Each structure stands twice: as structure tokens, then as C-alpha cells.
Backbone as JSON, one array per atom type, in Angstrom:
{
  "sequence": "MARLWAHRNSLRILVRRDLAVKYQQSVLGYFWSLIEPLGMGAIYWFVFGVLYSGDTSRHLGQAAGSYPLFLITGIFAWMWTSSALSEATNALTGQARLITTMNVPRQVFPIGRITGRFAEYAAGLPILAAIAVAYAVRGEVHPGWSVLALPLAVAVQAVLLVGLALLLSALNVLMRDIERFMRLVIRVLFYATPIIYPLSLVQESTLPGWVKAAYELNPLVGIFQLHHAVWYPDQFPDARLLVTTVVVSVLVLVAGWWAFRRLEPAVLKEL",
  "N": [[4.32, -42.06, -55.13], [2.5, -43.51, -56.82], [2.56, -45.73, -55.63], [1.34, -45.31, -53.22], [-1.61, -44.88, -54.73], [-2.05, -46.82, -55.06], [-3.33, -48.17, -52.67], [-5.13, -46.53, -51.67], [-8.16, -47.03, -50.77], [-7.52, -47.81, -48.39], [-7.15, -44.8, -46.63], [-9.15, -44.01, -46.91], [-10.6, -45.15, -45.44], [-9.3, -43.96, -42.54], [-9.74, -42.14, -42.79], [-12.32, -41.47, -42.52], [-12.19, -43.02, -39.78], [-10.66, -41.38, -38.15], [-12.48, -39.37, -38.86], [-14.85, -40.33, -37.45], [-14.04, -40.84, -34.63], [-13.38, -38.42, -33.75], [-16.12, -36.63, -33.52], [-17.07, -38.35, -31.64], [-19.45, -39.45, -28.84], [-20.05, -36.88, -29.15], [-23.39, -34.09, -29.51], [-24.14, -32.68, -31.24], [-21.62, -33.39, -33.64], [-20.4, -33.3, -36.57], [-21.75, -30.26, -37.17], [-19.59, -28.74, -35.24], [-17.91, -28.21, -36.79], [-18.9, -26.06, -38.38], [-20.18, -24.26, -36.63], [-18.18, -23.1, -35.18], [-16.19, -21.84, -36.78], [-18.1, -19.66, -37.94], [-18.48, -18.93, -35.88], [-16.24, -17.23, -34.7], [-16.18, -15.62, -37.52], [-18.15, -13.93, -36.37], [-17.37, -12.58, -34.33], [-15.11, -11.54, -35.53], [-15.89, -9.92, -37.1], [-18.08, -8.38, -35.76], [-15.38, -6.49, -34.25], [-14.36, -5.47, -36.08], [-15.82, -4.49, -38.32], [-18.37, -3.59, -37.31], [-16.5, -2.2, -34.73], [-14.57, -1.05, -36.26], [-15.43, 0.3, -38.32], [-15.16, 1.95, -40.31], [-12.1, 2.14, -41.27], [-11.96, -0.62, -42.16], [-13.33, -0.22, -44.02], [-12.81, 1.33, -46.17], [-10.32, -0.08, -47.61], [-11.54, -2.29, -48.04], [-12.63, -2.26, -50.76], [-15.07, -4.04, -53.92], [-16.17, -5.44, -51.58], [-17.03, -3.89, -49.68], [-19.53, -4.14, -48.83], [-20.71, -5.96, -47.78], [-18.47, -7.3, -45.72], [-19.56, -9.81, -43.89], [-19.43, -12.44, -45.61], [-17.19, -12.18, -47.15], [-15.72, -12.38, -44.44], [-16.62, -14.84, -43.57], [-15.88, -16.66, -46.17], [-12.77, -16.34, -45.37], [-12.54, -17.44, -43.17], [-13.58, -20.14, -42.62], [-11.55, -21.36, -44.52], [-9.39, -21.43, -43.39], [-9.97, -22.89, -40.85], [-9.66, -24.91, -41.9], [-7.3, -25.27, -42.85], [-5.05, -24.2, -40.24], [-6.69, -26.55, -38.08], [-5.49, -28.52, -39.99], [-3.1, -28.32, -40.09], [-2.3, -28.85, -37.22], [-3.04, -31.55, -36.52], [-1.88, -33.29, -38.72], [1.05, -32.31, -37.89], [1.06, -34.2, -35.3], [0.7, -36.51, -36.64], [1.74, -38.84, -37.01], [2.89, -39.11, -34.29], [0.77, -39.48, -32.86], [0.14, -42.37, -34.11], [1.22, -44.67, -33.33], [1.65, -47.06, -32.98], [-0.62, -47.97, -34.59], [1.33, -47.48, -37.0], [2.99, -49.07, -37.76], [2.51, -51.91, -37.97], [0.62, -51.24, -40.11], [0.44, -52.33, -43.26], [0.79, -50.25, -45.38], [1.77, -46.82, -47.26], [3.72, -45.06, -45.24], [2.91, -42.36, -45.65], [0.3, -42.13, -45.98], [-0.83, -41.24, -43.67], [0.12, -38.46, -42.39], [-1.3, -37.43, -44.92], [-3.83, -38.42, -44.85], [-5.1, -37.16, -42.35], [-5.48, -34.57, -43.59], [-6.53, -35.3, -45.7], [-9.68, -35.3, -44.21], [-9.84, -33.64, -42.67], [-9.95, -31.16, -44.96], [-12.67, -32.29, -45.93], [-14.45, -31.09, -43.77], [-14.39, -28.84, -44.47], [-15.21, -28.71, -46.95], [-18.01, -29.74, -46.08], [-18.9, -27.02, -45.26], [-19.27, -25.23, -46.8], [-21.74, -25.45, -48.34], [-22.86, -23.74, -46.56], [-21.46, -20.96, -46.62], [-22.34, -20.8, -49.53], [-24.93, -20.25, -49.37], [-24.82, -17.97, -47.46], [-24.01, -16.48, -49.73], [-25.55, -16.29, -51.49], [-27.26, -14.78, -50.67], [-26.42, -12.22, -50.48], [-26.26, -11.19, -53.1], [-28.78, -11.3, -53.9], [-29.26, -9.51, -53.08], [-27.88, -7.57, -54.58], [-25.72, -7.09, -53.79], [-23.31, -8.53, -54.08], [-21.58, -9.76, -57.0], [-21.24, -12.8, -58.55], [-19.57, -13.89, -60.96], [-17.6, -15.48, -63.17], [-15.45, -16.06, -61.73], [-16.24, -17.62, -59.82], [-14.6, -20.13, -60.6], [-12.58, -19.64, -59.24], [-12.35, -21.39, -56.77], [-11.35, -24.49, -57.78], [-9.35, -24.09, -57.93], [-7.52, -22.6, -56.03], [-8.24, -24.18, -53.77], [-6.84, -26.42, -55.06], [-4.56, -25.83, -54.65], [-4.2, -24.74, -52.36], [-4.38, -27.78, -50.78], [-2.33, -29.13, -52.46], [-0.56, -27.41, -50.85], [-0.97, -28.3, -47.69], [-0.33, -30.51, -47.9], [2.69, -30.99, -48.34], [3.01, -29.11, -46.26], [2.31, -31.09, -44.12], [3.9, -33.17, -44.49], [6.2, -33.37, -43.79], [6.98, -32.08, -41.58], [5.24, -33.7, -39.83], [6.72, -36.54, -40.26], [9.34, -34.48, -38.93], [8.34, -34.22, -36.43], [8.39, -36.28, -34.97], [11.32, -36.94, -33.95], [11.51, -34.6, -33.6], [10.07, -33.11, -30.88], [9.73, -31.22, -29.73], [8.27, -29.34, -32.53], [5.39, -30.0, -32.13], [4.41, -28.11, -30.07], [6.04, -25.82, -30.99], [4.93, -25.24, -33.48], [1.85, -24.73, -32.52], [1.81, -21.84, -31.73], [2.93, -20.7, -34.06], [0.79, -20.81, -35.83], [-0.97, -19.53, -34.8], [0.84, -16.82, -35.49], [0.64, -17.09, -38.12], [-2.46, -16.58, -38.72], [-2.96, -13.79, -38.43], [-0.75, -13.07, -41.01], [-1.6, -13.36, -42.27], [-4.1, -12.64, -45.83], [-7.11, -12.46, -44.09], [-9.17, -12.03, -42.28], [-8.72, -9.37, -43.53], [-8.67, -6.77, -46.36], [-5.45, -7.44, -48.52], [-4.66, -5.2, -50.05], [-4.99, -3.8, -48.12], [-2.11, -3.84, -47.22], [-0.4, -3.96, -48.52], [-0.54, -1.25, -49.11], [-0.1, 0.23, -46.89], [2.64, 1.29, -44.87], [4.5, 0.32, -44.64], [7.97, -0.59, -45.08], [9.54, -1.43, -48.68], [10.85, -4.1, -48.28], [9.88, -5.42, -46.4], [6.57, -6.1, -47.74], [7.17, -7.13, -49.8], [8.43, -9.66, -48.69], [6.16, -10.95, -47.34], [4.59, -11.72, -49.5], [5.88, -13.45, -49.98], [4.92, -15.59, -48.81], [2.92, -18.47, -49.08], [0.5, -19.03, -48.07], [-1.1, -16.71, -48.73], [-1.38, -16.13, -51.5], [-2.87, -18.18, -51.77], [-4.88, -16.96, -49.58], [-5.94, -14.84, -51.46], [-7.64, -15.82, -53.53], [-9.53, -17.38, -52.59], [-11.49, -15.54, -52.13], [-11.62, -14.1, -54.1], [-13.43, -15.8, -55.63], [-15.87, -14.94, -55.06], [-15.61, -12.02, -55.31], [-14.12, -10.28, -57.5], [-12.03, -8.09, -58.03], [-10.57, -9.24, -56.05], [-8.55, -11.1, -56.51], [-5.82, -12.62, -57.1], [-2.66, -11.05, -58.65], [-1.01, -11.67, -61.13], [1.82, -12.27, -61.2], [2.33, -12.74, -57.8], [0.55, -14.64, -58.21], [1.18, -16.5, -59.33], [4.36, -17.03, -57.69], [2.71, -17.8, -56.13], [2.12, -20.17, -56.26], [4.38, -21.81, -57.27], [6.04, -21.98, -54.99], [4.23, -23.53, -53.62], [4.31, -26.01, -54.94], [7.02, -26.37, -54.55], [6.9, -26.49, -52.02], [5.8, -29.04, -51.54], [6.82, -30.57, -52.76], [9.92, -30.67, -51.5], [8.89, -31.4, -49.17], [7.71, -34.46, -49.46], [10.03, -35.27, -50.32], [11.85, -35.16, -48.07], [9.92, -37.24, -46.25], [10.53, -39.11, -46.84], [12.92, -39.54, -46.59], [13.36, -39.19, -44.04], [12.15, -41.67, -42.38], [13.04, -43.75, -42.33], [14.84, -43.41, -39.76], [12.61, -42.32, -38.83], [10.63, -45.03, -38.23], [12.71, -46.72, -36.4], [12.4, -44.81, -33.88], [9.61, -44.71, -33.54]],
  "CA": [[3.12, -41.83, -55.5], [1.75, -44.68, -57.5], [1.64, -46.93, -54.63], [-0.11, -44.55, -52.51], [-3.08, -44.46, -55.09], [-2.77, -48.34, -54.7], [-3.43, -47.37, -50.84], [-6.48, -45.26, -51.57], [-8.88, -47.32, -50.15], [-7.38, -47.54, -47.38], [-6.36, -43.62, -47.14], [-10.45, -43.49, -47.64], [-10.81, -46.09, -44.47], [-8.07, -43.89, -41.81], [-10.19, -40.93, -42.97], [-13.47, -42.43, -41.57], [-11.98, -43.58, -38.89], [-10.46, -40.11, -37.64], [-14.0, -38.6, -37.93], [-15.98, -40.92, -36.48], [-13.41, -40.63, -33.41], [-13.52, -36.54, -33.55], [-16.9, -36.18, -32.92], [-18.2, -39.62, -31.09], [-20.11, -38.79, -27.74], [-20.92, -35.41, -29.54], [-24.2, -33.99, -30.08], [-23.84, -31.57, -32.31], [-21.44, -33.52, -33.85], [-19.93, -32.26, -37.65], [-22.0, -29.06, -36.79], [-18.92, -27.93, -34.64], [-16.74, -27.96, -37.59], [-19.71, -24.75, -38.78], [-19.86, -23.74, -35.2], [-16.55, -22.64, -35.14], [-15.84, -20.81, -37.66], [-19.3, -19.26, -38.28], [-18.38, -17.84, -34.29], [-14.82, -16.54, -35.48], [-16.86, -14.49, -38.41], [-18.98, -12.98, -36.06], [-16.51, -11.88, -33.78], [-14.5, -10.18, -35.72], [-17.75, -9.27, -37.78], [-18.58, -6.91, -34.42], [-14.23, -6.2, -33.81], [-13.98, -4.47, -38.01], [-17.14, -4.83, -39.03], [-19.2, -2.12, -36.79], [-15.98, -1.08, -34.19], [-13.76, -0.07, -36.52], [-16.13, 0.0, -40.17], [-14.89, 3.33, -40.97], [-11.27, 1.91, -40.97], [-11.74, -1.52, -42.61], [-14.63, -0.14, -45.16], [-11.97, 1.96, -47.57], [-9.89, -0.75, -48.4], [-12.3, -3.42, -48.9], [-13.51, -2.85, -52.46], [-16.2, -4.81, -53.67], [-16.63, -6.37, -50.34], [-17.42, -3.49, -48.2], [-20.51, -4.11, -48.62], [-20.37, -7.67, -47.48], [-18.15, -8.06, -45.3], [-19.87, -10.87, -43.02], [-19.24, -12.47, -46.07], [-15.35, -11.84, -47.0], [-14.99, -13.07, -43.31], [-16.71, -16.1, -43.41], [-15.17, -17.45, -46.6], [-11.55, -16.94, -45.09], [-12.45, -17.88, -42.06], [-13.81, -21.49, -43.63], [-10.73, -21.62, -45.17], [-8.48, -20.89, -42.43], [-9.85, -22.89, -40.71], [-9.03, -26.3, -42.88], [-4.99, -24.8, -43.02], [-5.45, -24.55, -38.86], [-6.96, -27.92, -37.86], [-4.38, -30.14, -40.29], [-1.49, -28.74, -39.68], [-2.19, -29.57, -35.96], [-3.4, -32.4, -35.91], [-1.16, -33.51, -39.31], [1.84, -32.86, -36.91], [1.07, -35.54, -34.14], [0.17, -37.93, -37.74], [2.64, -40.08, -36.84], [3.57, -40.25, -33.0], [-0.57, -40.04, -32.28], [-0.72, -43.52, -34.31], [2.55, -45.44, -33.76], [1.14, -48.89, -33.62], [-1.01, -48.65, -36.09], [1.89, -47.4, -38.54], [4.14, -49.68, -37.18], [2.25, -53.03, -38.29], [-0.15, -52.24, -41.22], [1.38, -52.2, -43.87], [0.49, -49.07, -46.07], [2.99, -45.92, -47.5], [3.45, -43.93, -44.02], [2.35, -41.03, -46.22], [-1.51, -41.86, -45.72], [-1.09, -40.54, -42.22], [-0.56, -37.0, -42.6], [-2.21, -37.1, -46.25], [-5.45, -38.43, -44.01], [-5.61, -35.75, -42.12], [-5.33, -32.98, -43.97], [-7.93, -34.66, -46.1], [-10.25, -34.95, -43.09], [-9.9, -31.87, -42.41], [-11.15, -31.02, -45.96], [-13.99, -33.03, -45.52], [-15.43, -30.94, -42.62], [-14.42, -27.75, -44.85], [-16.13, -28.6, -48.0], [-19.14, -29.62, -45.81], [-19.25, -26.05, -45.12], [-19.34, -24.95, -48.78], [-23.46, -24.91, -48.31], [-23.99, -22.52, -45.8], [-20.94, -20.67, -47.12], [-23.43, -20.56, -50.72], [-26.2, -19.39, -49.45], [-24.74, -16.46, -47.83], [-23.1, -14.97, -51.04], [-26.8, -16.2, -52.37], [-28.41, -13.79, -49.31], [-26.13, -11.15, -49.97], [-26.16, -11.41, -54.67], [-30.09, -11.05, -54.14], [-29.32, -7.8, -52.65], [-27.44, -6.7, -55.17], [-23.99, -6.54, -52.36], [-21.72, -9.45, -54.56], [-22.44, -10.28, -58.49], [-21.14, -13.67, -58.58], [-19.98, -14.76, -62.35], [-17.09, -16.91, -63.71], [-14.55, -15.72, -60.83], [-16.66, -19.28, -58.72], [-13.81, -20.64, -60.72], [-11.01, -19.32, -58.19], [-12.02, -21.76, -55.8], [-11.44, -25.67, -57.27], [-7.97, -23.36, -57.71], [-7.91, -22.08, -54.22], [-8.64, -25.79, -52.49], [-6.43, -27.74, -55.34], [-3.47, -25.23, -54.73], [-3.99, -25.51, -50.18], [-4.18, -28.66, -50.07], [-0.58, -29.1, -52.86], [0.85, -27.32, -49.63], [-0.41, -28.29, -46.69], [0.57, -32.41, -47.84], [4.13, -30.96, -48.35], [3.73, -29.04, -45.23], [2.15, -32.14, -43.59], [4.58, -34.99, -44.66], [6.97, -32.49, -43.35], [5.92, -31.88, -39.59], [4.96, -34.65, -39.32], [8.15, -36.44, -39.38], [10.38, -34.21, -37.95], [8.12, -34.39, -34.86], [8.81, -37.74, -33.7], [12.51, -36.65, -34.08], [11.8, -33.53, -32.54], [8.83, -33.37, -30.22], [9.35, -29.25, -29.95], [8.3, -29.55, -33.11], [3.82, -29.73, -32.18], [4.61, -26.74, -29.4], [6.02, -24.36, -32.5], [3.79, -24.63, -34.99], [0.89, -23.4, -31.95], [2.78, -20.23, -31.9], [3.46, -20.46, -36.01], [0.13, -21.29, -36.91], [-1.5, -18.17, -34.05], [1.54, -15.54, -35.97], [-0.02, -17.27, -40.05], [-3.56, -16.39, -39.23], [-2.97, -12.54, -38.59], [0.23, -12.71, -41.32], [-2.26, -13.39, -43.63], [-5.14, -11.43, -45.93], [-7.77, -13.53, -43.75], [-9.66, -11.36, -42.25], [-8.22, -7.99, -44.14], [-7.74, -7.56, -47.34], [-4.66, -7.47, -48.68], [-4.81, -3.98, -50.38], [-4.07, -2.97, -46.83], [-0.42, -4.32, -46.57], [-0.09, -3.1, -50.09], [-0.55, 0.69, -49.43], [0.59, 0.84, -45.83], [3.47, 2.5, -44.66], [6.01, -1.07, -44.37], [9.14, -0.73, -45.33], [9.26, -2.51, -49.25], [11.36, -5.6, -48.24], [8.31, -6.36, -45.63], [5.42, -6.24, -48.78], [8.27, -8.62, -50.06], [8.49, -10.95, -48.45], [4.86, -11.09, -46.69], [3.52, -11.52, -50.03], [6.01, -15.27, -50.4], [4.23, -16.75, -47.96], [1.94, -18.65, -50.27], [-1.56, -18.62, -47.87], [-1.4, -14.78, -49.11], [-2.11, -15.44, -53.08], [-4.42, -19.09, -51.49], [-6.81, -16.48, -49.58], [-6.86, -13.97, -52.24], [-8.16, -17.11, -54.4], [-11.33, -17.84, -51.66], [-11.85, -13.97, -51.28], [-11.87, -13.94, -55.31], [-14.41, -16.21, -56.11], [-17.09, -13.77, -54.75], [-15.31, -10.38, -55.76], [-13.21, -10.68, -58.72], [-10.7, -7.22, -57.64], [-9.3, -9.69, -54.48], [-8.24, -12.05, -57.9], [-4.5, -11.69, -57.42], [-1.51, -10.26, -59.76], [0.14, -12.15, -61.98], [3.28, -12.51, -59.66], [1.61, -13.17, -56.53], [-0.46, -16.33, -58.56], [2.6, -17.52, -60.05], [5.42, -16.78, -56.83], [2.16, -18.6, -55.02], [2.11, -22.07, -57.07], [5.6, -22.3, -57.82], [6.09, -22.12, -53.49], [3.49, -24.33, -52.49], [4.78, -27.04, -55.73], [8.3, -26.81, -54.15], [6.84, -27.43, -50.25], [5.64, -30.53, -51.89], [8.46, -31.95, -53.49], [10.79, -30.95, -49.9], [8.36, -32.39, -48.29], [8.45, -35.32, -49.77], [11.69, -36.28, -50.01], [12.49, -35.61, -46.27], [9.49, -37.7, -45.09], [11.47, -40.74, -47.51], [14.39, -39.84, -46.23], [13.39, -39.5, -42.85], [11.19, -41.93, -42.92], [13.47, -44.85, -41.63], [14.81, -43.08, -38.57], [11.14, -42.2, -37.67], [10.02, -45.89, -37.89], [13.18, -46.56, -35.26], [11.81, -44.2, -33.01], [8.39, -45.19, -33.17]],
  "C": [[1.91, -42.9, -55.99], [1.29, -45.65, -56.03], [0.9, -46.42, -53.24], [-1.19, -44.39, -53.26], [-3.12, -46.18, -54.68], [-3.63, -48.63, -53.7], [-4.55, -46.31, -50.55], [-7.5, -45.67, -50.79], [-8.58, -47.03, -48.3], [-6.87, -46.47, -46.16], [-8.36, -43.74, -47.06], [-10.83, -43.88, -45.41], [-10.46, -44.9, -42.88], [-9.19, -42.72, -41.86], [-12.35, -41.1, -41.87], [-13.67, -42.43, -40.58], [-11.79, -42.21, -37.69], [-12.17, -39.03, -37.87], [-14.87, -38.96, -37.29], [-15.62, -40.85, -34.99], [-13.97, -39.32, -32.92], [-14.92, -36.71, -32.35], [-17.45, -37.46, -32.22], [-17.82, -38.75, -29.91], [-20.19, -37.18, -28.56], [-22.1, -35.26, -30.27], [-24.51, -33.6, -30.97], [-23.09, -32.11, -33.09], [-20.3, -32.79, -35.27], [-20.35, -30.47, -37.36], [-20.8, -28.35, -35.98], [-17.73, -27.66, -35.54], [-17.89, -27.46, -38.61], [-19.92, -24.21, -37.95], [-19.13, -22.37, -35.03], [-16.27, -21.08, -35.56], [-17.14, -19.51, -37.8], [-19.02, -18.12, -37.06], [-17.38, -17.38, -34.31], [-15.43, -15.57, -35.94], [-17.7, -14.08, -36.93], [-18.56, -11.88, -35.01], [-16.08, -10.82, -34.1], [-15.13, -9.22, -36.62], [-17.54, -7.14, -36.84], [-17.34, -5.83, -34.34], [-14.01, -4.72, -35.48], [-14.71, -4.44, -38.61], [-18.34, -3.5, -38.86], [-17.88, -1.48, -36.14], [-15.39, -0.41, -35.18], [-14.16, 0.19, -38.69], [-15.58, 1.08, -40.5], [-13.28, 2.31, -42.12], [-10.98, 0.63, -42.53], [-12.61, -1.11, -43.89], [-13.74, 0.03, -46.37], [-10.57, 1.12, -48.07], [-10.2, -2.46, -48.85], [-12.73, -4.02, -50.42], [-14.65, -2.92, -52.4], [-16.68, -5.29, -52.92], [-16.43, -5.33, -48.73], [-18.27, -3.15, -47.67], [-21.95, -5.27, -48.23], [-19.15, -7.8, -46.84], [-18.1, -9.53, -44.66], [-19.47, -12.56, -44.38], [-17.7, -12.97, -46.75], [-15.26, -11.99, -45.89], [-15.19, -14.37, -43.66], [-16.17, -17.24, -45.02], [-13.77, -17.39, -46.61], [-11.59, -17.48, -44.04], [-12.62, -19.4, -42.44], [-12.5, -21.77, -43.75], [-8.98, -22.38, -44.75], [-8.54, -22.02, -41.35], [-9.54, -24.89, -40.77], [-8.06, -26.44, -42.67], [-5.03, -25.25, -41.46], [-5.23, -26.0, -38.09], [-6.21, -28.89, -38.72], [-3.56, -30.03, -40.58], [-1.32, -29.17, -38.0], [-2.17, -30.56, -35.8], [-1.9, -33.38, -36.9], [0.36, -33.91, -38.3], [2.01, -33.63, -35.9], [0.45, -36.59, -35.32], [0.35, -38.76, -37.49], [3.07, -40.23, -34.92], [2.03, -40.44, -31.87], [-0.98, -41.83, -32.43], [0.24, -44.68, -34.47], [2.61, -46.59, -33.3], [0.42, -48.99, -34.66], [-0.32, -48.42, -37.49], [2.9, -47.79, -38.23], [3.38, -51.76, -37.39], [1.13, -52.8, -39.3], [0.79, -51.58, -42.05], [1.04, -51.6, -45.64], [2.27, -48.24, -46.28], [2.47, -44.94, -46.53], [3.0, -42.61, -44.22], [0.94, -40.61, -45.87], [-1.74, -41.59, -44.59], [-1.48, -39.07, -42.1], [-1.97, -36.38, -43.36], [-3.66, -37.06, -44.9], [-5.62, -37.53, -43.75], [-5.61, -34.73, -42.84], [-6.62, -33.45, -45.11], [-9.35, -35.32, -45.31], [-10.76, -33.74, -42.78], [-11.16, -30.94, -43.43], [-12.55, -31.01, -46.11], [-14.97, -31.91, -45.08], [-15.95, -29.43, -43.91], [-15.84, -27.4, -46.29], [-17.7, -29.15, -47.36], [-19.32, -28.54, -44.87], [-19.39, -24.92, -46.23], [-21.26, -24.32, -48.88], [-23.76, -23.72, -48.0], [-22.74, -21.48, -45.92], [-21.4, -19.64, -49.17], [-24.2, -19.9, -50.56], [-25.89, -18.1, -48.74], [-24.02, -15.38, -48.88], [-24.85, -15.34, -51.8], [-27.4, -15.24, -52.05], [-27.93, -12.28, -49.74], [-26.36, -11.3, -52.29], [-27.58, -10.64, -54.61], [-30.67, -9.82, -53.8], [-28.52, -6.91, -53.43], [-25.83, -6.68, -54.3], [-22.82, -7.23, -53.51], [-22.35, -9.61, -56.17], [-21.18, -11.73, -58.72], [-20.77, -14.16, -60.37], [-18.49, -16.14, -62.47], [-16.11, -16.73, -62.43], [-14.96, -17.02, -59.94], [-15.06, -19.5, -59.22], [-12.45, -20.8, -60.34], [-11.23, -20.42, -57.24], [-11.95, -23.48, -56.33], [-9.63, -25.28, -57.48], [-7.22, -23.36, -56.7], [-7.88, -23.45, -53.45], [-7.25, -26.46, -53.78], [-3.88, -26.22, -54.94], [-2.98, -24.92, -52.75], [-3.76, -26.67, -50.47], [-2.81, -29.3, -51.2], [0.7, -28.6, -51.15], [0.54, -27.38, -48.79], [-0.29, -30.16, -46.94], [1.81, -31.48, -47.94], [3.86, -30.91, -47.17], [3.76, -30.37, -44.03], [2.91, -33.15, -43.78], [5.84, -34.06, -43.97], [7.62, -32.43, -42.29], [5.8, -32.9, -39.38], [5.92, -36.23, -38.78], [8.97, -36.19, -38.83], [9.49, -34.04, -36.67], [8.37, -35.97, -34.46], [10.21, -37.42, -33.52], [12.81, -35.97, -33.4], [10.29, -32.94, -32.04], [8.51, -31.55, -30.13], [8.47, -28.62, -30.87], [6.6, -29.06, -33.05], [3.66, -28.43, -31.49], [4.26, -25.28, -30.17], [5.34, -23.58, -33.02], [2.49, -24.24, -33.62], [1.16, -22.18, -32.12], [2.94, -20.03, -33.6], [2.15, -20.01, -36.48], [-1.41, -19.97, -36.74], [-0.75, -17.15, -35.41], [0.37, -15.9, -37.68], [-1.62, -16.77, -39.69], [-3.85, -14.47, -39.73], [-1.46, -12.01, -39.9], [-0.55, -12.76, -42.35], [-3.73, -12.98, -43.88], [-6.46, -12.35, -45.49], [-9.18, -12.7, -43.51], [-9.69, -9.41, -42.64], [-8.02, -8.33, -45.28], [-6.22, -6.88, -48.05], [-3.64, -5.87, -48.66], [-4.58, -3.19, -48.68], [-2.75, -3.69, -45.9], [0.08, -3.11, -47.85], [0.5, -2.14, -49.65], [-0.82, 1.11, -47.54], [2.02, 1.06, -46.17], [5.22, 1.41, -44.74], [6.67, -0.79, -45.22], [8.83, -2.39, -47.15], [9.77, -4.13, -49.23], [10.36, -6.45, -47.38], [6.96, -7.17, -46.74], [5.95, -7.48, -48.8], [8.25, -9.75, -49.68], [6.91, -11.52, -47.32], [4.39, -11.87, -48.41], [4.87, -13.23, -50.83], [5.65, -16.26, -49.93], [2.76, -16.64, -48.97], [-0.09, -18.75, -49.83], [-1.83, -17.34, -48.72], [-2.01, -15.32, -51.09], [-3.58, -16.53, -52.13], [-5.25, -18.19, -50.83], [-7.3, -15.65, -50.44], [-7.05, -14.89, -53.3], [-9.54, -17.21, -53.98], [-11.13, -16.82, -51.43], [-12.46, -13.86, -52.58], [-12.96, -14.38, -55.97], [-15.57, -15.34, -56.07], [-16.51, -12.36, -55.25], [-14.35, -10.17, -56.11], [-12.41, -9.48, -58.78], [-9.69, -7.85, -56.75], [-8.26, -10.42, -55.72], [-6.59, -11.65, -57.82], [-3.67, -12.02, -58.74], [-1.4, -11.73, -60.41], [1.2, -12.87, -61.53], [2.8, -12.83, -58.87], [0.76, -14.68, -56.64], [0.63, -16.78, -58.59], [3.72, -18.32, -58.76], [3.63, -18.19, -55.74], [2.03, -20.2, -54.98], [3.08, -22.45, -57.39], [6.08, -22.64, -55.89], [5.36, -23.05, -53.15], [4.04, -25.97, -53.15], [6.16, -27.44, -54.34], [8.17, -27.02, -52.91], [6.3, -28.78, -50.17], [6.18, -31.11, -52.12], [9.54, -31.69, -52.4], [9.79, -31.82, -49.22], [8.19, -34.27, -48.79], [8.97, -36.14, -49.86], [12.25, -35.92, -48.44], [11.49, -36.44, -46.14], [10.37, -39.19, -45.69], [12.94, -40.5, -47.42], [14.47, -40.03, -44.81], [12.58, -40.48, -42.54], [12.06, -43.57, -42.11], [14.09, -44.71, -40.72], [13.5, -42.75, -38.22], [10.4, -43.58, -37.25], [10.97, -46.8, -37.11], [12.34, -46.02, -34.38], [10.35, -44.38, -32.42], [8.65, -46.65, -32.65]]
}
């Protein structure tokens, strides 16, 4: 960890390079990081906020009158998750020559992908805040101390993503099927996490108790509840869910870091 901190400038350079390469020859540039989640939000709002508004509103609680804000809050955070996991998985295989020539901790490369995608998420926060202010003026949301849930949500999400990135990037070098497998996993996670629907919809469903318990073991459930709780205090996760989320996220980080260190010699040999 100390060695990684000593090479923080290398991490910053890698993040800037990745962002520059990603948006080169693009007319809209960074605006794509806003257009995509806003477009997704519009589609899901039409389906669940217009076509199925009656069923949706019954479970939204304080978010019933501001479903677009509920959607955008979840989708902005989801875009960080999905793009970070997708790009971190091939962070080593896609930069093999650079990895074998630069004298930096190899963890820098997957962590750089997580950091770069966070920069895109952070760029969208002013848009999210503007939408929240518009609803606040209309009296449909009442932000207060609950906004402090945002730094907690970001911190726990970063811990989880870094752990997953370290694990997946190393495994993908040795088993290239990981990258293809993650495409399916990411699709499943989107619907297995309360992003476009409230957690209460699952909790009040007729699903067996063991399915609900397994569902809440997914740390993304608690993380997205924290994101929604920024504007809707009634969405704040209970103590059990919050502790489960933090503990599992930290365990994933420890496991990812340990696995990366153990696999590093084999990874370098394969590269």
C-alpha cells in the first residue's frame, strides 16, 4: 500500500491518459458520460414511471413524486460500477507492454480504471444536484443531513470496486473467459440491485426468505440504498444491511489484494 501511494503520480498520469484516449476524436467528449445515463434514465422512466406508474409509485415511498431523480441517482452510480468493472477486467491484458516496462506497482493499472470512471461519475454530480434542486423547489424532495450518505456510498463503492478490479484483472490474464463472463454478470447485477426499483419491492414480495437474504448479501444493494438515501432518508439501509455491505466490501478488497499479489508472478509470465 505504501509503495502504491509513492507512485500516486503514475496513477494520475495513467488516468489522464485513459480519459484522453477514450474521448479522442469525439466531438462531445466528456458529455458522453452524461448523455448515456440520462438516456437510460429517460427510457426506464417511460417504462416504469409512465406505463407502470401505478405499480411503481406504491413502493417508492418519499420518491413517489420524483421518480426521475430516483432513477438518475441510481443509474449515475451504476455507470461507474459497470464501466469500471468492464474496463478493469482487461486492465492488464490491454496494457501488457506498458506493464512489463514500467517500474510501478501493477495494482496501479486496474485501480487507474476505477479512478478514471469515478472521474466521469463525479462530472455528472452537478447535473444530479441540479435535478434535485428542481424537485426541492417544488417541495417533492427535502434534502438535509441525508446528503452525508453520498461520501459514505462513494467510499464503500470504491472499496468494493477496487477489490473486484484487482481480482478480475489478474484472473482475466490467466483465463480469458473472465472478460466474456463479466458481460453477463454485469447485466444480471443491474436487475439484481435496487437501481431502477426500490428495495422494498423485493422485501415485500412473495419470494422465499432465503432468496431475500441472499439478495441482500450483494454489497451493491446497500451501496445503492445509500445513493438513494442522499435525497430520500427513508431509503437509508438499516443497521444489518449497512454492516453487511461494509463488511463484505472490505472482505472483497482484502481478497482481491491478496489474490493479485499471489497471482502476480504468473500474470507477468503470461504477459
